[in-house]
N, C-alpha and C positions, 0 to 999 in steps of 0.2 A: 421707718427712715433708712435704717441700716440695710433693710432687705432691698429697698429701692436702689440704694448706691451700689449695693452687690450686683444687681442686675444691670445697671448702667455700665459698671466695669467689664462685665462679661460681654456686652455688646461691643464695647470698644475694642476689646481683645479679639472678638471675631472678625471685626472689621480689619484690624491690623494684620490679621492672619490670612487675609485674602491672598491667593497665589499670585506671584508676580507675573506669570504666564498670562493671567486674565487681565492684567493691566497694560500689556504690550500688544502691538500689532504692526503689520507692515503691509504695504501694497506696491504694486509695480505702476510707476507714473507713466513711463514710456518704454516701449519694447521695439527697437529699430533693427532690422536684419538687412545686411547687404550680402547678396548671394552671387558670386561669380562663376559661371560655367566655363571651364577650360576646354580647349580643343582635344585634350587627351583624355576627356570624360571624367576628370576629377572636378571638384567643387570646393571653392574657397569661400568660407562663411565668416562674417564679422557681425557679432551681435553687440548692440549697445543697450544695456538694460539700466534704467534709472529707478531706484527703489526709495521709497519713503519709509523710514523706521520710526515708530513710536515706542520708545523703551530701548533697552539694550539688547542687541543681537551680536553674534559672532560672524555672520556672513549669510550667504544665500547658497540654495541648491539649484542647479541647473539640470533638469532631466530631459534627455534627448531621446526620442523613440528611434531604435535602430533595427527592429525586427518587424517586418510586414509580411502579409500573406498575399501572393500573386493570384491572378485570375484562375490559375490552374490548380490552386490549392497547395502550392509549394512555398516554403519559407523563402524570404528575400531579405538578407542582412546588409545593413548599411555599415561601411567602415568609416569610423570617426577617429580622428587623431588630433587632440588638443594641441595647439601650438603656442598660445599664450594666453595669460589672464592678467588684465592690468586695470587700474583705476583711470579716472579721466585725466589725471596728470601724467600718465605714463608710467607709473610704478607698478612693478610686478606684484602679483598676489599669490598667496600659497594656495595651492588646490589639491584636492584629494580625488581620485577616481575610483568608482566602483560600478559593478554590473548587477542590476536588479531586473529579473525577469526579461522583458522586451526592451529594457531601457538601459542607457549608459547614464550615470549619475555623477556629477561634478559638484564637490563641495568646495565653495570659494570663500576664504576667509577674507573679511573686510574690516579694516580697523576704523574706529570712531563712528560707530553706527548709532550710538545712543542719541535718540531724538534728533536724528539727522537724515538729510537725503543724500544718498551716495550713487555714483554711476560706475558700472564695470563695463569692460570691454573684453569679450571673448573671441578668440580667433581660432578656428580649426579647419582642417581639410576632411573632406568626406569622399570616398570611393564607393563604387557600385550604387550611386545615387540617381543614375539616369535609367530610363527605360527605352528600349530600341524596338520599333515596330517596322512593319514593311514599308510604310509610306512616310513615316515621320519618327523623329526622336522626341523624347518628353522628360521633363523634370517635374517630379511629384515630390513636393517638399512641405513638410510639416514645419512651418515657420517658427511658431512660438512653442509648440509642444502642448499637450493637454493634460499635464499633471500639476499645474500651478494650484496651490492651495488658496490663493488670493486673487482678486480681480486684477486684470491688466487694463489700464485706463485708456491707453492709446497704443495701438500696434500698427507697424507699417513694415513693408518689405520692398527691397529693390532688387530685381533679378537682372544681372548683367550678362548677356550672351556675347559670343565672339562677334567682332565687328562684321557688318554686312550679312548678318544672318537672315536668310529669306524665309518667308511664310511664318512669321512669329504670330502666335495667338495664345491667348492666356485666359484663365478663369480662376476664382478663388472661392473657397468654402470656409465657413466659420461656424463654431458651436462645439458641443460635446462630441466625443468620438462616434463617427458614424454620420454626423449630421450633414445635411445638404444645402443649408441656408447659404445664400450669396448675397450678403449685405455689403461686403467690401467693394470699394470702387477699384477698377483695374484699368490702367492706361498702358498703351504700348507706344513707346517712341523710338522708332528704328530698332536697335538691338537691346533696348532697356525696357523692363516691364516694372511698373510701380503699382503697389497694392496698399490700399489705405482703408482701415476699419473706420467707419463713421461713428461708432459708439464703443464702449468698453466691452471687454470680454470677461464673462463671470467665472466663478469657481469651475475649474476643470474645463474651460472652453479654451479652443485654439483656433489658430488661422492656418489655413493651408493653400498653398499656391500650386497651380498646374499650368505649366508653360510648355508649349510645342513648337517645333519649327521643322523645316524641310531637312531631309537626309542630306548627308555630305559635309555637314559643318563639324560635327564632332566625330572623332574617330572611335569606331565601336570596337569593343573587345573581341578577341578571336573566339571561335567556336570552343577551343580548349579552355580559354579563360572563363567563359560563361559556364561551361560544364563544371569546372573546378569550383566556381563560385556557388553553383546549385548544390554541389556534393558537400561543400563546406557548411551550407546553411541548412541541409537536410540530412546530415550524416546518419541520423537513427535509422533512415530508410535502408542503409547498407548492412545494418547488423545481420539480417539473414544471409548475406553472402558469405561472410567468414564462418558462420555457424554451418552451412551447407558444406563448405570445403573442409572444416574439421570433421563433420560427420562422414563425408565421403572418404577422407584419408583413413579414418578409423575403420570404416567398412571395407576398404581396399586391403588394409594390413591383416584385419582379423576376422572379418565377417563374410568374406567371399567363400562360396562353395568351391571344393578343389575341382580342378579341371579334369574332366572325364574323357576318356577315349571314345571313339564312335563304337556303338554297340552292334555287332554283327551276329545274325543268326547262326547258330551251330546245331546241327542235327545228330551230333555224336558227342558223348562225354570227351572232356579234355584228355589227352594222352596220359597214360600211366596213372590215372585216377581210379581208385578202386570203388566198388559199389558203396562200401561203408563210408568212404570219404564223401561220395557224392550225396548220399542220403543224409549224413550229418550236416553237410553244408547247406542243404535245402531247407531243413526245418530245425537246425541247431540242437539235434537230439539224436543219440545213438539208439536206435529202436531195434527190437527182435527181428524185424524184417531186413534190416541193415545186415545184421549178423548172418542170417539166413542167405541173403544174396551174396555175402562174401564167401560163405562155404561153397555155393554153387560155383561162383567165379574160379575159386581155387581148383575146383574139379575140372572145370572147362579148360584151365590152363595146364592141366597135367601135373598139378602139385598135390592133389589129393583125390584119394579114391573113396568113393561112398559105397559101402556094401550094405545091402538091405537083407534083413533076416525077417521071416515071418514065423511067429510062434504059434503051435497049434493050441487049441482051446482044450481045456480040461473037460473030459467027457463030452467034447463038443459043445459045451455050454458056457464055460467060464474061462477068463484069461484070454490068452492069445495076444494078437496085435502084432505090429511091425516094429522091429528095431533096426537101428543103423550103426554100422561101424565104420569109423573114419580111419583110413590108412594113409599115413604121410608118405608121399612118393618122392618129393625133394628133399633130400638130406641137408642141403646147404642152407635152406631157409625158405620160408614161405614168401 
């Protein structure tokens, strides 16, 4: 009996020790985005997010993708500036901003989330969010993002273009990153485009709207501004340039060969150069032939007289040979 009671107690303790994280959850009931395209090419975004919390939470994370890859393989960075975060009653909420990989992440503190449904309203401005082509301009906008860890039960978007925008056309995609499903309904009413998802979005699924219109409505950035934006988003590609300049400057100061004068053919030795000097200069060695050539040169210039003596052989068989006597003629110096 005691053993049974002990086992029952252990089971109750194990159940009581179940982590609180496993007993709580949340979901996004509604995600509504209102996107206004301004004539200066900036974008004003208002997001209304309603979340249902089961258990106690401190708030929500809103992760917005800001880095994309262009068709030419270059990075394209979206500039996002948070203007306000409020609840549905208009009270400001505390936020914290961080950057993670290709995303900007907002942490929003929401009071009173325990077993409750809360609505937050985010307002931010985006730059470099439009794409400009030869025949039309375009908004390519990831409405909900694709980093939600929970489902989004209902998602809608309303894109407002400047009044009397001609040639408006739109399409929407839904699903995980890179998906091409087109389940959302898209309606165009003059300069307003409405996108509505007919079903919920699952884990890491998002909604993306693509809206195009004729040129001349939005002021495109200048060529210098575009070039600067490309440089800012792809700055690692410029690393070889300063490396080359530093290497070139180092070579210019220390690595260059000295400048040489033109080489002219000379058929005579340089003036006042003795045979010994010339021979030593050619092979970096003072050889016996250099000394012999010096003696002959001194004799030619009248500074030395070479007298030759032939010694007779002993009994006509042994000894003999030639001896030379050197007579210094220039007493001042050789």
